[in-house]
C-alpha positions in Angstrom: 48.5 95.4 47.4 46.0 92.6 48.4 46.5 91.8 52.1 47.1 88.1 51.4 49.8 88.9 48.8 51.4 91.3 51.3 51.5 88.7 54.0 53.0 86.1 51.6 55.6 88.6 50.3 56.7 89.5 53.8 56.7 85.9 54.9 59.1 84.9 52.0 61.4 87.9 52.8 61.6 87.1 56.5 62.0 83.4 55.9 65.1 84.2 53.8 66.5 86.3 56.5 65.7 84.2 59.6 66.0 80.7 58.3 68.7 81.0 55.7 66.4 79.9 52.8 67.6 82.6 50.4 70.0 85.6 50.1 69.4 89.2 49.5 71.6 92.0 48.3 72.5 94.3 51.1 71.3 97.9 50.7 71.5 101.0 52.9 68.9 99.5 55.3 69.1 95.7 55.7 65.7 94.2 55.9 66.6 92.3 59.1 67.8 95.5 60.8 64.5 97.5 61.0 64.6 100.9 62.7 61.6 101.1 65.1 60.1 103.3 67.7 59.5 102.1 71.3 57.4 104.0 73.8 58.4 104.3 77.4 57.4 106.3 80.6 54.9 109.1 79.9 54.9 108.0 76.2 58.4 109.1 75.6 59.4 107.8 72.1 62.8 106.4 71.3 64.0 105.5 67.8 66.0 102.3 68.1 68.3 100.4 65.8 70.3 97.2 66.3 72.9 97.0 63.6 76.0 95.0 62.6 77.7 98.2 61.5 80.4 99.7 63.7 78.9 103.2 63.9 75.5 104.6 64.5 73.9 106.2 61.5 72.2 109.6 61.3 68.5 110.1 61.9 66.6 112.6 59.9 64.2 114.7 62.1 62.0 116.9 60.0 64.7 116.9 57.4 67.5 117.7 59.8 70.3 115.1 60.2 71.2 114.2 63.7 73.7 111.5 64.8 72.0 108.6 66.7 73.4 108.0 70.1 75.1 104.8 71.1 72.9 102.8 73.5 75.2 99.8 73.9 78.7 99.8 72.3 79.5 97.4 69.5 80.1 93.9 70.8 78.6 90.4 71.5 76.6 89.8 74.6 79.0 88.5 77.2 78.5 85.1 78.9 77.1 85.3 82.4 79.7 84.1 85.0 78.9 80.7 86.3 76.3 79.9 83.7 76.2 76.3 82.3 78.0 76.6 79.0 75.4 74.3 77.4 72.5 76.3 78.6 74.2 79.6 77.9 74.3 78.7 74.2 76.3 80.3 71.4 77.6 83.8 72.0 76.1 85.3 68.9 77.7 87.9 66.7 78.6 91.5 67.6 76.1 94.3 67.1 75.7 97.9 68.0 72.5 99.3 69.6 71.7 102.9 68.6 68.8 105.2 69.7 67.5 108.7 69.7 64.8 110.3 71.8 62.2 111.7 69.5 60.9 115.2 70.4 57.1 115.3 70.8 57.0 118.0 68.1 58.7 116.0 65.4 56.6 115.4 62.3 58.8 113.1 60.2 61.7 110.9 61.0 63.8 108.4 59.1 66.9 106.2 59.5 68.9 105.0 56.6 66.1 106.0 54.3 63.5 104.1 56.2 60.6 106.3 57.5 59.8 105.8 61.1 56.2 105.3 62.3 55.7 108.1 64.8 53.3 108.1 67.8 49.9 109.7 67.5 48.3 111.5 70.5 45.3 109.3 70.6 45.8 105.9 68.9 42.6 104.3 67.9 43.8 101.1 66.2 46.0 98.9 68.4 47.5 95.5 67.7 48.1 93.2 70.7 50.3 90.1 70.3 52.7 88.0 72.3 54.8 84.9 72.7 56.3 85.2 69.3 59.6 83.3 69.3 60.3 79.8 68.0 60.6 77.2 70.7 63.9 75.3 70.9 64.1 73.9 74.4 65.2 70.4 75.3 62.6 68.0 73.8 60.1 70.8 73.0 61.1 71.6 69.4 59.4 73.8 66.8 60.2 73.7 63.1 61.6 77.2 62.9 62.3 76.9 59.1 58.7 76.2 58.3 56.4 79.3 58.3 53.4 77.0 58.8 54.8 75.5 62.0 56.4 78.8 63.1 54.2 81.6 61.6 55.2 84.7 63.4 56.3 86.3 60.1 52.8 85.7 58.7 51.2 87.1 61.9 53.4 90.2 61.8 52.8 90.9 58.2 49.0 90.5 58.6 49.0 92.7 61.6 51.1 95.3 59.7 48.6 95.2 56.9 45.8 96.1 59.4 47.6 99.5 59.7 47.8 100.0 63.4 48.5 103.2 65.2 50.2 101.3 68.0 51.5 97.8 68.7 51.6 96.2 72.2 53.7 93.1 72.7 52.8 91.3 75.9 56.2 89.5 76.3 58.2 86.4 75.5 60.2 87.3 72.3 63.0 84.8 72.6 62.6 81.0 72.6 65.7 79.6 70.7 67.5 78.5 73.8 69.0 75.1 72.7 70.5 73.9 69.5 68.4 72.0 66.9 69.2 68.3 67.2 71.2 66.7 64.3 69.0 65.3 61.6 66.0 67.5 62.3 65.4 69.4 59.0 62.6 71.6 60.4 65.0 73.7 62.5 68.4 72.8 60.9 70.8 75.7 60.9 68.8 77.8 63.4 70.9 80.0 65.7 70.4 79.4 69.4 71.4 80.8 72.8 71.0 84.3 74.1 73.0 86.3 71.6 72.1 88.6 68.7 71.8 85.8 66.2 69.0 84.1 68.0 67.3 87.4 68.8 67.5 88.3 65.1 66.0 85.1 63.9 63.3 85.0 66.7 62.1 88.6 66.6 63.8 91.2 64.4 63.8 89.4 61.1 60.3 87.8 61.2 58.8 90.9 62.9 60.3 93.5 60.6 57.1 94.5 58.8 55.3 95.2 62.0 58.3 96.9 63.6 58.2 99.4 60.8 54.4 99.8 60.8 53.7 101.5 64.2 55.4 102.5 67.5 55.6 99.7 70.0 55.0 99.2 73.7 57.3 96.3 74.8 56.3 94.2 77.8 58.9 91.9 79.4 58.1 88.2 79.7 59.6 85.4 81.8 61.8 84.4 78.8 63.5 87.8 79.2 64.4 87.3 82.9 68.1 87.6 83.7 68.6 83.8 83.8 67.4 83.6 80.2 67.4 86.4 77.6 67.4 89.3 79.9 70.7 90.7 78.6 69.2 91.1 75.1 66.0 92.6 76.6 67.9 95.4 78.3 70.1 96.0 75.3 67.6 95.9 72.5 64.0 96.4 73.7 63.6 98.1 77.1 62.3 101.7 76.6 64.4 103.2 79.3 68.0 104.4 79.2 70.5 101.6 79.3 72.4 101.4 82.7 75.4 99.1 83.3 74.6 97.1 86.4 70.9 96.8 85.4 71.7 94.7 82.4 71.7 91.1 83.6 75.4 90.6 82.8 76.3 89.6 86.4 74.1 87.3 88.5 75.0 89.4 91.5 72.9 92.2 90.0 69.9 90.2 89.1 67.8 91.4 92.1 67.9 94.8 90.5 67.8 93.8 86.9 64.9 91.4 87.2 62.5 94.1 88.4 61.6 97.4 86.8 59.3 100.2 87.8 55.8 100.3 86.2 55.2 103.2 83.8 52.3 104.8 82.0 51.8 105.4 78.3 49.0 108.0 77.5 46.4 106.9 74.9 44.5 110.3 74.9 40.9 110.9 75.7 41.5 110.1 79.4 42.9 106.6 78.9 46.4 105.2 79.5 48.3 101.9 79.5 50.1 100.9 82.7 53.0 98.6 81.8 54.5 96.4 84.6 57.3 93.9 84.6 56.4 90.4 85.9 59.3 88.5 84.4 60.6 87.2 87.8 57.4 85.9 89.3 56.7 82.2 90.1 53.7 80.2 89.2 54.3 78.1 92.3 53.7 81.2 94.5 55.9 83.5 96.5 56.1 82.8 100.3 56.4 85.8 102.6 60.1 85.0 103.1 60.8 85.5 99.3 62.0 89.0 98.7 60.2 89.0 95.4 56.9 89.2 97.2 57.8 92.5 98.7 59.1 93.8 95.3 55.8 93.0 93.7 53.9 94.7 96.5 55.9 97.7 95.5 54.8 97.2 91.9 51.2 97.2 93.0 51.7 100.5 94.9 53.2 102.1 91.8 50.3 100.7 89.6 47.9 102.3 92.0 49.7 105.6 91.9 49.9 105.7 88.2 46.2 104.8 87.9 45.3 108.1 89.5 46.5 109.8 86.3 43.7 108.7 84.0 40.0 107.9 84.0 40.4 104.6 82.1 43.4 102.4 82.8 44.6 99.3 80.9 47.1 97.1 82.7 49.7 95.5 80.4 51.9 92.6 81.7 53.0 89.2 80.7 51.4 86.9 83.3 47.6 86.8 83.4 45.9 87.2 86.8 42.4 86.4 85.7 42.7 83.7 83.0 42.7 80.0 82.6 45.1 77.4 81.2 44.6 73.7 80.9 46.7 70.6 81.5 46.0 67.0 80.7 47.1 63.9 82.6 49.2 61.7 80.3 47.8 58.5 81.8 44.1 59.3 82.4 43.5 62.0 79.8 41.7 64.1 82.4 41.8 67.8 81.7 42.4 70.2 84.6 42.1 74.0 84.6 44.6 76.3 86.3 44.2 80.0 87.0 46.3 83.1 87.2 49.9 83.5 88.2 50.2 82.4 91.9 53.2 84.6 92.7 51.5 87.8 91.6 48.2 86.8 93.3 50.1 86.3 96.5 51.8 89.7 96.4 49.0 91.7 94.9 46.5 90.0 97.2 48.5 91.3 100.2 47.5 94.8 98.9 44.0 94.4 97.6 41.5 91.5 97.7 40.7 92.3 94.1 44.4 92.0 93.2 44.5 95.2 91.1 43.3 98.7 91.9 39.6 99.1 91.1 40.6 101.9 88.7 42.2 99.4 86.4 39.4 98.3 83.9 41.3 95.9 81.5 44.3 93.7 81.7 46.3 92.6 78.6 48.6 89.6 79.1 50.2 86.6 77.3 52.2 83.6 78.7 49.6 81.0 78.0 49.8 80.2 74.3 46.2 80.8 73.2 43.7 83.6 72.9 41.2 84.2 75.7 38.7 86.7 77.1 37.1 86.8 80.5 34.6 89.2 82.1 33.5 89.0 85.7 30.3 89.5 87.7 32.7 90.6 90.5 34.6 93.9 90.3 37.7 92.5 88.6 38.9 94.0 85.3 38.2 92.3 82.0 41.1 90.0 81.1 42.3 89.5 77.5 45.1 87.1 76.7 47.0 87.4 73.4 49.8 84.7 73.6 49.1 83.0 70.3 51.4 84.8 67.8 54.2 82.3 66.9 55.3 80.1 69.7 54.1 76.5 69.7 50.5 76.6 70.8 48.9 75.2 73.9 46.7 72.4 72.5 44.8 71.1 75.6 41.3 72.4 75.0 39.5 74.8 77.3 35.8 74.1 78.0 33.2 75.9 76.0 31.9 77.3 79.3 33.6 77.6 82.7 32.1 75.2 85.3 30.1 77.1 88.0 32.3 78.0 91.0 35.6 77.7 89.0 37.6 80.9 89.4 40.9 82.0 87.8 41.7 83.9 91.0 39.9 83.7 94.4 36.7 85.9 94.2 36.9 86.4 90.4 33.4 85.2 89.4 33.3 84.5 85.7 30.4 86.0 83.8 31.5 85.8 80.1 34.2 83.7 78.6 35.6 83.1 75.1 38.7 81.3 73.9 40.7 80.1 70.9 43.1 77.2 71.5 45.5 75.8 68.9 45.3 78.7 66.4 47.9 81.4 65.6 47.1 85.1 65.2 46.8 88.5 66.8 44.3 90.6 68.6 43.2 94.2 67.9 41.6 97.0 70.0 39.7 99.8 68.3 38.6 102.6 70.5 34.9 103.4 70.1 34.3 105.7 73.1 35.8 107.0 76.3 35.6 103.6 78.0 34.6 101.5 75.0 36.6 99.2 72.7 35.9 96.9 69.8 38.1 93.7 70.0 39.1 91.8 66.9 40.6 88.3 66.9 42.5 87.5 63.7 44.3 84.5 62.3 47.7 84.4 60.8 46.3 85.3 57.3 44.5 88.4 58.5 41.0 86.8 58.6 38.8 87.8 61.5 37.7 84.9 63.7 35.9 86.6 66.5 34.5 90.0 67.6 34.1 91.3 71.2 33.1 94.5 72.9 34.5 96.1 76.0 32.5 98.6 78.0 34.3 99.8 81.1 35.5 96.7 82.9 33.1 94.3 81.2 33.5 92.5 77.9 31.6 90.0 75.8 32.3 88.2 72.5 30.2 87.0 69.6 31.6 83.5 69.8 32.2 81.6 73.0 34.8 79.4 71.3 36.7 79.7 68.1 37.5 76.4 66.4 39.9 75.4 63.7 43.3 76.7 62.8 
C-alpha cells in the first residue's frame, strides 16, 4: 500500500475509535486494544495488553498457548485521596492489564490473532517521538476531534509505515486533563481525567498502528508524575513489574512512585540506551534542601554505572539538558531563549560540571514541543529533541543561529544548531557505524524535512532551520 494511503486509512480508523466519529464491529482483537511489546532493564521484553475484557487472553509463543498474567486486576483507576475532584476528572471505565515476559529465544508471538513485533538484537531503524497527547487544560485547548489540529494518528501511521525495528517515546502521553467546554465542537465528547478512557483516546487508539509495528522503549514525562497521570503510567506503560505502593494511588507514597531507577536497553554492536525518569524535576530548580535534588544525584550515579557497560551510550529522558525553548513577552513581543531543565542541571551539576558522564554521547528528550538538534564545541553530548508528535506545538520561533555566548547549560558551547518550530512529525535514527547515526526528520505525512548525521558526540544537519508545517 502507498504510504500516504496507509496513513490516511490508519487516521480514519483511529479517528473513529478516539473521537467517536464512527463505529466498528468488534472482533477478536479490538483495534483500540493493541497488544504491544515494551522493553525494560537489560532489554527484557514484555508483551502487554490493556483490555475491557474480564480475563487475560492466551499468548501464543512459537505456536504454544500460554495464559497471559494479570499485571493489574480489572477495575477503574481509583481517585487519589484529597485530590481536587475537578482536577481529578472523570474516573474512566474499568480495564484489565495483562502481560507476559517474552523469552529471548522466542521467534513468533501473537495475542488474539495479532502478531507481536519482537525485539531484534541490533535494531538499525529507530523511531523517536514524544509529547503525543491532545491538550485539554484550562484555557489551553486543542481540537482533539480534528486530525489536522491533533495529528498523532497521522504521525503514528507514518512512523509505522517507515518500518522501524524499535520505537522510543520520550514522554508525555496524556494531556486530556480537563473537560472540553460546552459549545466547542473541536473537542466535544472527548473523555478527560486520568482514567482509562482518556488514556485510550490520547494514546492507545491513535497510536495503535505504531504500537503494533515494533517494540517500544517508554520514557516517563512530567505529565505522568503522580500528581497527574502517574497511576496510568504504572499500570499501562512502565516496563517493570507492577508493585502496589509504587503506583501513585496514595499521595503518601509519591516520594517513591515519582522516582524510578535508570536502566539500560542494549542496541548491539557496543551501544545501549540509558533510560532515566525525570518526571518529578522542576524547571525552577531544586534547592539543596529539596529531597529531589539528592534523588537525582542518585540517578546520575546510576547513569554513570550503567554507562560502563557499553562503548556508545545514548541517554533517553523527557527533559532536555542541552536545548533551547523560546518565550515571547505579550506586551513587547520580545523573544527570550531559555535553556535546559534547571532542576536536573542543579542535581547533575553537583556530580559533574558537564552534567552527564563523558561516556554518554547522545541525549534524546522531549518536553518542548518542537524538533531540535544541538552539537557542542565543549565535551557535552549531542542533544536531539523530538517533542513534536501530536500535542499543540510551541510556536514562538527559535533563531536561525544561536547568538554567540548563549548556552543552554553553563559551559555548553553551541557549535551546530538546527530546529523546526510549529510542525508535527517524528524523528528517526539509522545506525551507520559503531558510533555513527543518520537522523531523519519527518512530517506527519511521512515526508522527510531534514537530514542530520551523528558521529560520536557530534552532530550536524543539512538545514539549519525547517520552515512550514
